[in-house]
Structures are given as structure tokens and as C-alpha cells.
N, C-alpha and C positions, 0 to 999 in steps of 0.2 A: 247340473247347472243351477237349478232352483236352490239347492242347498248352499251352493257357493254364494249366490246373490243374497240369500237370507243371512249368511255369515257376514258378508260385507256390510249389509244394511245394519246389522247389530253393532258392528265395530264403529260405523259412522255415527250411530245413535249414541254410543258410549262416549265417543270423542266429543260429540255435540253437547252432551250432558256435562262432561268435564269442563268444556269451555264455558258453558253458561254458569257453572258453579264458580269458576275462576273469575268471570266477569262480575258476578254478584259480590265476590270477596273483594275485588278491586274497588267496586263502587262503595262497598261498606267502608273500606279503608280511606277512600277519598272523602266521604262524608265525615268520618271521624277526624281526619286531618283538617278539613275545613272548619269543623266545630272547634277544634283545639286552637287553630289560628285565630278564629273569631274571639274566643275567650281571652287569648293572649293579647290581642289587639285592644280588647276592652280593658284589660288590666294595665296595659301600657298607657292607654288614654287616661286611666284613673290614677296614674302615678305609681304603679307597682314597682317595688324595689327589691334588690338582692341584698341580704344582710351579710356583710363581710367583716372579718376581724380587722382591726381591733375596734369594735363598736362603730362600724361605718356602714352606711347604706348607699347603694348606687342605683340610679334608675335603670330599669330593665328595658333596653331598646329593642325595637323590632329586628334590627340587624343582628343583634346578639342571639335573639331567639331563633332566627332562621339559620344561624350557624351551629346550633346545638347538635343536630345529627352528625355534622362533620367533626365536631369536637369529640364526640363519643367514638366515632370511627377511628380517629387518630389515636385515641387512648388504647383501643383494642389492638390496633396495628403495633403500637409500641410494646404492649405486653407480650404479644406473639413473638416479636423480634427478640426481646430480652430472654424469653424462655428458650428460644432457639440458640441464642448466643451463649447462654449459660450451659446448655447441653454440650456445645462445642468446646467450651472452656474446660468443662469437667473431663471431656474425652482427651483434651490436650495434656491435662495434668492428672493422669490416673492415680499417681501416688503423691499425695500432698506432702509427704515427709521429705521429698527430694527438693522442695522449693521453699524459700523463705515465706512465712505467712504474709509479710508486707507486700510481696510481689503478687501473690494470689488475690489478696484483698484489693489491691490497687487495680489489678486487671479486671476484677469483677465490677468495681465501681465505674471503671472506664467503659465497660459494656453498657451500663445503665445510662451514663452520660451521653455516650455516642448514640444510643437508641433514642434518647429524648430529643437530641438535636436533629437527627436524621429522619425519624419516623413519627415523632410527636409534634415538635415545633415546625420542622421542615422549613427552616429559614437559615440561609448561609451566614447571616449577621449574628446569630445567636451564639452564646457561650454557656456551657453547663459546667458548674464547678462543685465538687465536693470538698469542703474544708473540714479539717480535724483540729481539735484543740490540743495544744501542748502544755496547757496550764496557764500560759501567758498570752498567746495569740491564737486566732483561728487562721490556720495556714492551709493553702491549697494543697490537696493531696492527689486528686484525680480531676483532670480537665479535658473537655472536648470543645474545640473551637476550630474555626477555619484555618488559623495559623498559629494559635497560641499554645504554649506549654504551661505547666504548673508554675514555672519560674517567673512568668509574666504576670501572675495574679498577685496582687498586693495582700500582705497580711493585715488582719483586723485585730487590734488590741482587745483583749477580753474586757478590759475596764472601760471601753468606750461605749457611747450610745450607738447601737447598731441593730440591724434587722435580725441578726442571729439570736441575740439575747431576747429581743422583743418577741420573736416567734416562739421561743421556748416558754416565755411567760404567758403568751396567749394560747399556747398549745395548738397553734394553727399556722399554716403557711401565710405569709404576709406579702403584699404587693406594694412596691415602692410608690406608685402613683396614688394608692389609697392611703398609705401610711408614710408620707414623706418625713414625718417628724422623727422616724427611727433610722433614716438613711445615714450611713456612715460616709461622710463626704470630705474626709481629710485629704488634702492635696487633689481635690476634684475627682476622687475615685468614683463616688456615686453618680456624679453628673456625666460620666462617660457613657452611661447607658440610659436609653430612653425610658426603659422600665425593666423591672426584674421581680421575680418571685423567690422568696427565701423561705425555706422550710427546715424545721428540726423535727426530732422524732422522740416520742415520749419514753420509749424503752432504752434510749441511748442518751440519757441525761444523768449526771452525777451531782447530787446536792443542788438541784435546780440549774446546774451548769451544763449546757449542751456539749456533747463529745464530738458530734459530727453534724454538719449542715449541708444542705443542697441549695444551689443558687442557679436559676435560669434567667439569663440576662439577654435582652434584645436591644438592638441598636438600628436606627434608621428604618424602623419597621412601621407598618400600618396600625391603625387603631384595632383592626381585626385581631392581630396577634396579642396586643395588650389586653383585649377583651378575653382572649383565651387564657391568659395568666390569671385574670380575675375569676374566670370560670373554674380553673383548677383550684384556686383558693377556696371557692364556694363549696365545691364537692369534696374538699379535704383530700386532695390528690396525694398529700404526704403519707396517707395511710397505705396507699398502694406501694409507695417507695419503701415504707417501713417493712412491709411484707417481704420485699426483695432483700432488704438489709438482713432480715431474719434468716433468709436462705443463705446469705453469705456467712452469717454467724454460725449456722449449723455446719457449714462446710469448712470454714476457716477461722472460727472463734473471733469474729469481728469485735465483739464487745471487750473481750479480754485484751485484744491488741490496743483498742482505744484507751482502756484504763492503764495500760502499761505506759502510754505516752504521758499520762498525768504523773505517774511515779517518777518518770525521768525528769520531769520539770521540777518536782519537789526536791 
């Protein structure tokens, strides 16, 4: 009996020590968070800003700061979902020789677009579009929206003032509300959306001319979602997308396909 009681006492002591250690860790994290929030509030008070392209600064609000953990959580959820969907896509098409490259590439881009809307933006009003250049226009190639297909997305002339060319020039993703001077607004196209993020990708450019672009558009949404677009521009979210495009290139020769569209136009 004595041995049994000693054993139970030891187990309780170990549990108590583990609990105390956990409480100390939580207290340490709480103090670190309070210190970080205090520093951030002081920076906000002193007019701290985020530097966004193209040479624009925006005030860092307390609301934006408090949303940062959620932003990162959404990005991780998005990357997990794309990885899973890519695995399923590869399993569905075990032999790529049996399918046209265009179909495989479009399916892969649709996976990214759908995952952005469903797991990153998480807003039914959003539309995610990948456009490709045919040498004369940037044309919708893969689209995910509540009810829209590629045919419903307007072409953007290469020689117009537009966010796609501006993004390639800045080598950064650009947000309409920060860079309205680059908004392509012919026939009210740009005004349809409250805000949008347009990105191009450094490895998919020919003679300073972008071969492919991505657009995340939001409509009737809160400032919270618009802030998320600004945050993605700030952290260079396009780099993550370019990594995914490289995976498509490895599997289905994305860049060669995009270059073939230029030859057709010529």
C-alpha cells in the first residue's frame, strides 16, 4: 500500500510540476504579447506606416495589427489545401501524355484560384483570375468565382494602362486602392470591384512583358478584406504563387506553353 501511495504521490507531483511549467510558459507568452501590443500601439501613435509598391505608404492601424495572426493562419490553410489538391490532381492524371498540356495547366491554375477564394480570402463575393497573354491581350485562362466562368472576364489590351504591366514593372503585387492610377477602367471594368490585388511573376516574363498574371478581386466587402490584400502585397505573396507556378512548370511545362501563345500571336 505504501509503495502504491508513493507512486501516486510521485505521479501527482510530476503532473503538478508540468502544470506549473505550462503556466509559467503561458505567463511568459502573455507578457511577450502585451509588450508587443504596447510597442505596436506606440508605433501606431507615432504614425508608423507600411511601405507598399509603387512607392506608397499606408498607416498601420491597430485593427490591421490585430488581424495579422489570422492572415498568417489563412495563408497556411491555403498552402495546405493547394498541396493536397495538387496531389489529387497528379493521381487523377498519372500519365500526362494522355492529356493536352493546356487542360492540365488550366486544371492546376484552377486549383490555386479555388483555394485562394475558399481557403485564403473566404469571401463569396471574390473572384480569382489567372490571365495569360496572347501577345495582344491579357485573356482570362483560369477563373474561380461564385458564378462566373472565364468567358465573363474581359480582355485587357497589352498596350493599355493596366495593373498587370504596372505590377511587372514594379516586380510586386499591386492593390487597386493603393495604385488607382494603373487601374484599367475601360467600360467600367475596374469600377466593378471595390478592390483587387494584381500580381505578376519574375520568372514568367518575356522582354519585360508578363506572360501570366493573377488577380484577386473583392466586391461589397469590408475594409478587413481590403487590408488583407494590402498585407499580401506587403509580404510579397506573389512569391508563394510563383513557387506553385514552378511546380506546374515542372509537371506540365507551363513556361513553354505560355511562350507558345506568343508565337501564335506573332
